[in-house]
Every structure is written in C-alpha cells, then in structure tokens.
Biotite code that builds the C-alpha atoms (Angstrom):
import biotite.structure as struc

atoms = struc.array([
    struc.Atom([135.841, -159.012, 60.805], chain_id="A", res_id=1, res_name="MET", atom_name="CA", element="C"),
    struc.Atom([132.553, -160.889, 60.213], chain_id="A", res_id=2, res_name="ALA", atom_name="CA", element="C"),
    struc.Atom([130.277, -161.631, 63.174], chain_id="A", res_id=3, res_name="SER", atom_name="CA", element="C"),
    struc.Atom([127.448, -164.214, 63.371], chain_id="A", res_id=4, res_name="ASN", atom_name="CA", element="C"),
    struc.Atom([124.827, -161.557, 62.280], chain_id="A", res_id=5, res_name="ASP", atom_name="CA", element="C"),
    struc.Atom([127.404, -160.190, 59.473], chain_id="A", res_id=6, res_name="GLN", atom_name="CA", element="C"),
    struc.Atom([129.041, -161.705, 56.505], chain_id="A", res_id=7, res_name="SER", atom_name="CA", element="C"),
    struc.Atom([131.215, -160.256, 53.826], chain_id="A", res_id=8, res_name="LEU", atom_name="CA", element="C"),
    struc.Atom([130.491, -160.692, 50.144], chain_id="A", res_id=9, res_name="LEU", atom_name="CA", element="C"),
    struc.Atom([133.471, -160.228, 47.675], chain_id="A", res_id=10, res_name="PRO", atom_name="CA", element="C"),
    struc.Atom([133.319, -157.106, 45.448], chain_id="A", res_id=11, res_name="ASN", atom_name="CA", element="C"),
    struc.Atom([134.638, -157.527, 42.067], chain_id="A", res_id=12, res_name="ASN", atom_name="CA", element="C"),
    struc.Atom([134.326, -153.700, 41.193], chain_id="A", res_id=13, res_name="ALA", atom_name="CA", element="C"),
    struc.Atom([136.410, -152.728, 44.164], chain_id="A", res_id=14, res_name="GLU", atom_name="CA", element="C"),
    struc.Atom([138.223, -155.995, 45.796], chain_id="A", res_id=15, res_name="PRO", atom_name="CA", element="C"),
    struc.Atom([139.405, -154.094, 48.720], chain_id="A", res_id=16, res_name="THR", atom_name="CA", element="C"),
    struc.Atom([135.858, -153.030, 49.767], chain_id="A", res_id=17, res_name="LYS", atom_name="CA", element="C"),
    struc.Atom([133.758, -156.011, 50.345], chain_id="A", res_id=18, res_name="PRO", atom_name="CA", element="C"),
    struc.Atom([130.018, -155.798, 50.646], chain_id="A", res_id=19, res_name="PHE", atom_name="CA", element="C"),
    struc.Atom([128.696, -156.099, 54.374], chain_id="A", res_id=20, res_name="ILE", atom_name="CA", element="C"),
    struc.Atom([125.501, -158.319, 54.555], chain_id="A", res_id=21, res_name="ILE", atom_name="CA", element="C"),
    struc.Atom([123.988, -158.099, 58.010], chain_id="A", res_id=22, res_name="ILE", atom_name="CA", element="C"),
    struc.Atom([121.132, -160.150, 59.520], chain_id="A", res_id=23, res_name="SER", atom_name="CA", element="C"),
    struc.Atom([118.438, -158.120, 61.044], chain_id="A", res_id=24, res_name="LEU", atom_name="CA", element="C"),
    struc.Atom([116.353, -161.153, 62.070], chain_id="A", res_id=25, res_name="SER", atom_name="CA", element="C"),
    struc.Atom([116.793, -159.933, 65.822], chain_id="A", res_id=26, res_name="HIS", atom_name="CA", element="C"),
    struc.Atom([115.111, -156.672, 65.115], chain_id="A", res_id=27, res_name="ILE", atom_name="CA", element="C"),
    struc.Atom([111.375, -156.371, 66.060], chain_id="A", res_id=28, res_name="LEU", atom_name="CA", element="C"),
    struc.Atom([109.141, -155.732, 63.140], chain_id="A", res_id=29, res_name="LYS", atom_name="CA", element="C"),
    struc.Atom([108.015, -152.140, 62.685], chain_id="A", res_id=30, res_name="LEU", atom_name="CA", element="C"),
    struc.Atom([104.334, -151.672, 63.296], chain_id="A", res_id=31, res_name="THR", atom_name="CA", element="C"),
    struc.Atom([102.330, -148.422, 63.391], chain_id="A", res_id=32, res_name="PRO", atom_name="CA", element="C"),
    struc.Atom([102.957, -148.165, 67.225], chain_id="A", res_id=33, res_name="THR", atom_name="CA", element="C"),
    struc.Atom([106.538, -149.128, 67.895], chain_id="A", res_id=34, res_name="ASN", atom_name="CA", element="C"),
    struc.Atom([108.621, -146.962, 65.639], chain_id="A", res_id=35, res_name="TYR", atom_name="CA", element="C"),
    struc.Atom([110.906, -145.420, 68.385], chain_id="A", res_id=36, res_name="ILE", atom_name="CA", element="C"),
    struc.Atom([111.908, -148.946, 69.689], chain_id="A", res_id=37, res_name="SER", atom_name="CA", element="C"),
    struc.Atom([112.226, -150.255, 66.124], chain_id="A", res_id=38, res_name="TRP", atom_name="CA", element="C"),
    struc.Atom([114.432, -147.131, 65.187], chain_id="A", res_id=39, res_name="LYS", atom_name="CA", element="C"),
    struc.Atom([116.616, -147.406, 68.239], chain_id="A", res_id=40, res_name="THR", atom_name="CA", element="C"),
    struc.Atom([117.339, -151.072, 67.434], chain_id="A", res_id=41, res_name="GLN", atom_name="CA", element="C"),
    struc.Atom([118.180, -150.409, 63.881], chain_id="A", res_id=42, res_name="LEU", atom_name="CA", element="C"),
    struc.Atom([120.378, -147.358, 64.470], chain_id="A", res_id=43, res_name="GLU", atom_name="CA", element="C"),
    struc.Atom([122.417, -149.187, 66.941], chain_id="A", res_id=44, res_name="ALA", atom_name="CA", element="C"),
    struc.Atom([122.775, -151.976, 64.474], chain_id="A", res_id=45, res_name="THR", atom_name="CA", element="C"),
    struc.Atom([123.738, -149.801, 61.589], chain_id="A", res_id=46, res_name="PHE", atom_name="CA", element="C"),
    struc.Atom([126.183, -147.721, 63.685], chain_id="A", res_id=47, res_name="LEU", atom_name="CA", element="C"),
    struc.Atom([127.853, -151.007, 64.965], chain_id="A", res_id=48, res_name="GLY", atom_name="CA", element="C"),
    struc.Atom([128.415, -152.086, 61.334], chain_id="A", res_id=49, res_name="HIS", atom_name="CA", element="C"),
    struc.Atom([129.334, -148.846, 60.092], chain_id="A", res_id=50, res_name="ASP", atom_name="CA", element="C"),
    struc.Atom([126.474, -148.542, 57.840], chain_id="A", res_id=51, res_name="LEU", atom_name="CA", element="C"),
    struc.Atom([124.585, -145.664, 59.361], chain_id="A", res_id=52, res_name="HIS", atom_name="CA", element="C"),
    struc.Atom([125.822, -143.453, 56.723], chain_id="A", res_id=53, res_name="LYS", atom_name="CA", element="C"),
    struc.Atom([123.454, -145.098, 54.176], chain_id="A", res_id=54, res_name="PHE", atom_name="CA", element="C"),
    struc.Atom([120.374, -144.239, 56.238], chain_id="A", res_id=55, res_name="ILE", atom_name="CA", element="C"),
    struc.Atom([121.348, -140.717, 57.402], chain_id="A", res_id=56, res_name="ASP", atom_name="CA", element="C"),
    struc.Atom([122.168, -139.548, 53.886], chain_id="A", res_id=57, res_name="GLY", atom_name="CA", element="C"),
    struc.Atom([125.827, -138.663, 54.873], chain_id="A", res_id=58, res_name="SER", atom_name="CA", element="C"),
    struc.Atom([127.097, -141.214, 52.137], chain_id="A", res_id=59, res_name="HIS", atom_name="CA", element="C"),
    struc.Atom([125.397, -140.173, 49.061], chain_id="A", res_id=60, res_name="PRO", atom_name="CA", element="C"),
    struc.Atom([125.889, -141.974, 45.664], chain_id="A", res_id=61, res_name="ALA", atom_name="CA", element="C"),
    struc.Atom([128.979, -141.147, 43.790], chain_id="A", res_id=62, res_name="PRO", atom_name="CA", element="C"),
    struc.Atom([128.839, -140.261, 40.292], chain_id="A", res_id=63, res_name="SER", atom_name="CA", element="C"),
    struc.Atom([127.549, -143.104, 37.986], chain_id="A", res_id=64, res_name="LYS", atom_name="CA", element="C"),
    struc.Atom([130.262, -142.647, 35.465], chain_id="A", res_id=65, res_name="THR", atom_name="CA", element="C"),
    struc.Atom([133.843, -141.420, 35.293], chain_id="A", res_id=66, res_name="ILE", atom_name="CA", element="C"),
    struc.Atom([135.722, -139.987, 32.307], chain_id="A", res_id=67, res_name="THR", atom_name="CA", element="C"),
    struc.Atom([139.529, -140.737, 31.857], chain_id="A", res_id=68, res_name="GLN", atom_name="CA", element="C"),
    struc.Atom([141.365, -139.973, 28.622], chain_id="A", res_id=69, res_name="ASN", atom_name="CA", element="C"),
    struc.Atom([138.141, -138.853, 26.927], chain_id="A", res_id=70, res_name="ASN", atom_name="CA", element="C"),
    struc.Atom([136.532, -142.263, 27.771], chain_id="A", res_id=71, res_name="THR", atom_name="CA", element="C"),
    struc.Atom([133.522, -142.545, 29.823], chain_id="A", res_id=72, res_name="THR", atom_name="CA", element="C"),
    struc.Atom([132.963, -145.663, 31.964], chain_id="A", res_id=73, res_name="THR", atom_name="CA", element="C"),
    struc.Atom([130.902, -146.902, 34.820], chain_id="A", res_id=74, res_name="THR", atom_name="CA", element="C"),
    struc.Atom([132.440, -145.723, 38.110], chain_id="A", res_id=75, res_name="ASN", atom_name="CA", element="C"),
    struc.Atom([133.352, -148.835, 40.391], chain_id="A", res_id=76, res_name="PRO", atom_name="CA", element="C"),
    struc.Atom([132.621, -146.662, 43.364], chain_id="A", res_id=77, res_name="ALA", atom_name="CA", element="C"),
    struc.Atom([129.172, -146.261, 42.215], chain_id="A", res_id=78, res_name="TYR", atom_name="CA", element="C"),
    struc.Atom([128.604, -149.852, 41.613], chain_id="A", res_id=79, res_name="ILE", atom_name="CA", element="C"),
    struc.Atom([129.927, -150.615, 45.191], chain_id="A", res_id=80, res_name="THR", atom_name="CA", element="C"),
    struc.Atom([127.644, -147.840, 46.648], chain_id="A", res_id=81, res_name="TRP", atom_name="CA", element="C"),
    struc.Atom([124.583, -149.104, 44.732], chain_id="A", res_id=82, res_name="PHE", atom_name="CA", element="C"),
    struc.Atom([124.959, -152.781, 45.645], chain_id="A", res_id=83, res_name="ARG", atom_name="CA", element="C"),
    struc.Atom([125.671, -152.005, 49.293], chain_id="A", res_id=84, res_name="GLN", atom_name="CA", element="C"),
    struc.Atom([122.646, -149.676, 49.507], chain_id="A", res_id=85, res_name="ASP", atom_name="CA", element="C"),
    struc.Atom([120.379, -152.385, 48.082], chain_id="A", res_id=86, res_name="LYS", atom_name="CA", element="C"),
    struc.Atom([121.722, -155.021, 50.523], chain_id="A", res_id=87, res_name="LEU", atom_name="CA", element="C"),
    struc.Atom([120.770, -152.601, 53.264], chain_id="A", res_id=88, res_name="ILE", atom_name="CA", element="C"),
    struc.Atom([117.396, -151.559, 51.741], chain_id="A", res_id=89, res_name="LEU", atom_name="CA", element="C"),
    struc.Atom([116.604, -155.309, 51.420], chain_id="A", res_id=90, res_name="GLY", atom_name="CA", element="C"),
    struc.Atom([117.410, -155.912, 55.104], chain_id="A", res_id=91, res_name="ALA", atom_name="CA", element="C"),
    struc.Atom([115.619, -152.875, 56.181], chain_id="A", res_id=92, res_name="LEU", atom_name="CA", element="C"),
    struc.Atom([112.412, -154.071, 54.192], chain_id="A", res_id=93, res_name="ALA", atom_name="CA", element="C"),
    struc.Atom([112.607, -157.287, 56.115], chain_id="A", res_id=94, res_name="GLY", atom_name="CA", element="C"),
    struc.Atom([112.117, -155.473, 59.417], chain_id="A", res_id=95, res_name="THR", atom_name="CA", element="C"),
    struc.Atom([108.716, -154.213, 58.344], chain_id="A", res_id=96, res_name="LEU", atom_name="CA", element="C"),
    struc.Atom([105.345, -155.775, 59.119], chain_id="A", res_id=97, res_name="SER", atom_name="CA", element="C"),
    struc.Atom([103.583, -156.780, 56.029], chain_id="A", res_id=98, res_name="ASN", atom_name="CA", element="C"),
    struc.Atom([101.102, -153.972, 56.046], chain_id="A", res_id=99, res_name="PRO", atom_name="CA", element="C"),
    struc.Atom([103.810, -151.314, 56.112], chain_id="A", res_id=100, res_name="LEU", atom_name="CA", element="C"),
    struc.Atom([105.976, -152.582, 53.231], chain_id="A", res_id=101, res_name="PHE", atom_name="CA", element="C"),
    struc.Atom([104.041, -150.581, 50.523], chain_id="A", res_id=102, res_name="PRO", atom_name="CA", element="C"),
    struc.Atom([105.290, -147.386, 52.111], chain_id="A", res_id=103, res_name="LEU", atom_name="CA", element="C"),
    struc.Atom([108.747, -148.131, 50.955], chain_id="A", res_id=104, res_name="ILE", atom_name="CA", element="C"),
    struc.Atom([108.208, -150.141, 47.806], chain_id="A", res_id=105, res_name="SER", atom_name="CA", element="C"),
    struc.Atom([108.726, -147.038, 45.548], chain_id="A", res_id=106, res_name="GLN", atom_name="CA", element="C"),
    struc.Atom([111.890, -145.831, 47.364], chain_id="A", res_id=107, res_name="CYS", atom_name="CA", element="C"),
    struc.Atom([115.023, -146.240, 45.324], chain_id="A", res_id=108, res_name="SER", atom_name="CA", element="C"),
    struc.Atom([117.499, -145.862, 48.249], chain_id="A", res_id=109, res_name="THR", atom_name="CA", element="C"),
    struc.Atom([118.050, -146.944, 52.009], chain_id="A", res_id=110, res_name="THR", atom_name="CA", element="C"),
    struc.Atom([117.983, -143.098, 52.815], chain_id="A", res_id=111, res_name="HIS", atom_name="CA", element="C"),
    struc.Atom([114.782, -142.657, 50.846], chain_id="A", res_id=112, res_name="ASP", atom_name="CA", element="C"),
    struc.Atom([112.999, -145.413, 52.674], chain_id="A", res_id=113, res_name="ALA", atom_name="CA", element="C"),
    struc.Atom([114.473, -144.337, 56.073], chain_id="A", res_id=114, res_name="TRP", atom_name="CA", element="C"),
    struc.Atom([112.942, -140.716, 55.578], chain_id="A", res_id=115, res_name="GLN", atom_name="CA", element="C"),
    struc.Atom([109.644, -142.046, 54.385], chain_id="A", res_id=116, res_name="THR", atom_name="CA", element="C"),
    struc.Atom([109.358, -144.060, 57.538], chain_id="A", res_id=117, res_name="LEU", atom_name="CA", element="C"),
    struc.Atom([110.497, -141.340, 59.724], chain_id="A", res_id=118, res_name="ALA", atom_name="CA", element="C"),
    struc.Atom([108.019, -138.842, 58.143], chain_id="A", res_id=119, res_name="LYS", atom_name="CA", element="C"),
    struc.Atom([105.205, -141.464, 58.696], chain_id="A", res_id=120, res_name="THR", atom_name="CA", element="C"),
    struc.Atom([105.915, -142.469, 62.112], chain_id="A", res_id=121, res_name="TYR", atom_name="CA", element="C"),
    struc.Atom([108.431, -140.272, 64.002], chain_id="A", res_id=122, res_name="ALA", atom_name="CA", element="C"),
    struc.Atom([105.733, -137.828, 65.115], chain_id="A", res_id=123, res_name="ASN", atom_name="CA", element="C"),
    struc.Atom([102.828, -140.039, 66.035], chain_id="A", res_id=124, res_name="PRO", atom_name="CA", element="C"),
    struc.Atom([99.463, -138.444, 65.543], chain_id="A", res_id=125, res_name="SER", atom_name="CA", element="C"),
    struc.Atom([96.351, -139.600, 67.638], chain_id="A", res_id=126, res_name="LYS", atom_name="CA", element="C"),
    struc.Atom([95.356, -141.708, 64.610], chain_id="A", res_id=127, res_name="GLY", atom_name="CA", element="C"),
    struc.Atom([98.677, -143.556, 64.612], chain_id="A", res_id=128, res_name="HIS", atom_name="CA", element="C"),
    struc.Atom([98.399, -144.325, 68.336], chain_id="A", res_id=129, res_name="LEU", atom_name="CA", element="C"),
    struc.Atom([94.851, -145.723, 67.783], chain_id="A", res_id=130, res_name="LYS", atom_name="CA", element="C"),
])
C-alpha cells in the first residue's frame, strides 16, 4: 500500500515485486553536527518502509547472472535489487547538506554510503563538534 511519502513503480524484471520510491523531503539535512538526529529519522523511515535491510547490509546483492540449461542470463533478482538500491541511494543522497555529498559520491551501494557516513560521524571527535 502506498502512502503520501511512498509510491510504487512497476518492475518489469519481477512484476510481483514493485519498486518502492520514498520521499525523504521531511528528513533534516545531514550536517557535521546532527548525525544522531539524522540517523534516527532515517532509520525509522527505512524500517517503516521495510527498506532498512539495504542500509544495514542484511540484504546483499544477489548474483548478477543465473545459469539454466547451460545458458547464462541476467538474474532478474539482481536487476530488482540493483534498481531498488539505487532508488534508496538517491533518496539518501538528497538528505545530505551540499558539502557532505562528496563523502558518498564514490559509493556504489546504499550500504556503502551508510557505512561511510557512520564511520565519519558516528563517533564525533572534537573537530567534528567544532
């Protein structure tokens, strides 16, 4: 069921598994001093939409290909995972203040970006607090 901050996008690779698109416009922008508040809001939102598994690493990418009858093809489950992860990564990037975006610009997955931000801000040093 879609709410005002979530919509569903059809998935041609796996029609029974539509993509979840969430709006994170209500989330405060991450700055060097508000990581805990930002993280709390995002975790609650991702849990509520059953997408937390993409940020905590408990839903890793499936194999890119499958082999059946000696024929190798692209795995539809991988396509679904990849596209959903990119939708989440894009939404996550939108919650960062402009100076922080370069921190995740080289991250290939939502989990990688989440880990990068946690390593950077979860244990604030005196330099971060200044």
